[in-house]
C-alpha positions, 0 to 999 in steps of 0.5 A, a space after each residue: 654706233 656702237 663700232 664707232 663708240 669702240 674707234 673713240 674708245 681705241 683711238 682714245 687708249 692710241 694716243 694715251 698710250 703714245 702720250 706716256 710714251 713721248 712723254 716718258 722718252 722726253 724724260 729719259 733725255 731732258 737732264 731737268 734736276 732737282 731744287 731748280 726755282 728753289 731756296 737753298 741755304 748758306 752751307 747747305 748741301 743737296 742732292 740733284 737727283 733727275 729723271 734723264 737715263 742718259 749720262 749728263 754734263 755739269 757746266 758749274 757758272 757760280 764755282 766760287 758759291 757751288 762745289 759739285 761732285 758726281 759721277 764722273 763717267 755717268 754726271 748722275 748723282 750728282 750732289 751740290 753745297 752752296 756756301 756764299 763768301 765771307 764777306 758778300 753773305 747776301 742772297 745769290 741765285 747761281 746757275 747749273 747746265 744740265 747737259 745730255 752728253 749722248 744725244 746733241 739734240 738735245 737742248 741742254 739745261 740750265 738751271 737757276 737755285 738761290 742760295 740764301 745766308 741764314 741767322 739765328 734768333 729768340 724769339 718768345 711764346 704768347 699764348 699758341 703765337 711766338 713774338 720776335 725779341 726787338 732785345 737782340 743783335 746780331 754781329 758778323 765775324 769771318 761769315 760767322 754771325 752771333 745773336 745776344 740777347 740777355 735775361 735782365 731784358 727778356 726776364 722768365 717764360 717760354 722761348 725757341 731758338 729760331 733758324 731764320 734765312 734772308 729774303 729778297 726784300 731785306 727781311 729775315 723769314 723763319 725757316 720752316 724745314 730743310 727739305 724733304 728731298 735732302 733725306 737721300 743725303 746722309 749728313 744733311 741733319 742740323 747741329 745743334 750745340 748747346 744746354 740751353 736747348 737741350 744739347 748737352 754736346 751735339 745733338 742732329 736733327 732736322 729741328 731748325 728751332 730748339 724751345 726752352 724755358 726759363 724760369 730764372 736767370 741762367 747762372 752763366 752765360 749759355 751759348 747755342 751753336 748751329 751748323 749746318 753742313 758748311 756754315 756756322 751761327 752762333 746765339 748767346 744768352 747772357 745773364 
């Protein structure tokens, strides 16, 4: 009985070790990259990390939207900047293919990434909840959206200027955060500018919204400018 148990334990360990070795071998050969199946935002740069140790070749199926940069010798350290055409700010799916250049028997990996437009919107705090202000208008010129609201229509209270992204059903949803995987980038932070939100000058932050309090009408029109990578949008509060 003891011999049988020992045999089963050894067999199990052998199978586990073999499975681990096969998994590691697969990870080192298959050029699967990050962000596949996820959503990125217009103007954003993403690090397309991979566990593959082989030399990688990249095929960009949407060069009008995606700009790739990587180590030409290894194909590693790949960064993708996503920027939607000025005339077509809509939710768009793009494709990238990574190929193992050291082993032609390995199937190339094709990944799809969704690129979503974004804009700014005004929300007012009601108890513990935030409610989107109805009295605001958004226009777009040359790829830059400008959202406008007026103090006369909203009065005093606690507010926030919020980044929102366009969903596939045509509605806008708050951006909770920029994916943490971008921590590998030096310039992925969001650039905020505007005295209204405490950014007198340019302030780089991971925040996708900024709060402010109104106790009286602003002395003059206040402008908040938010930049994510290559894309910039504006919020304006009038008297």
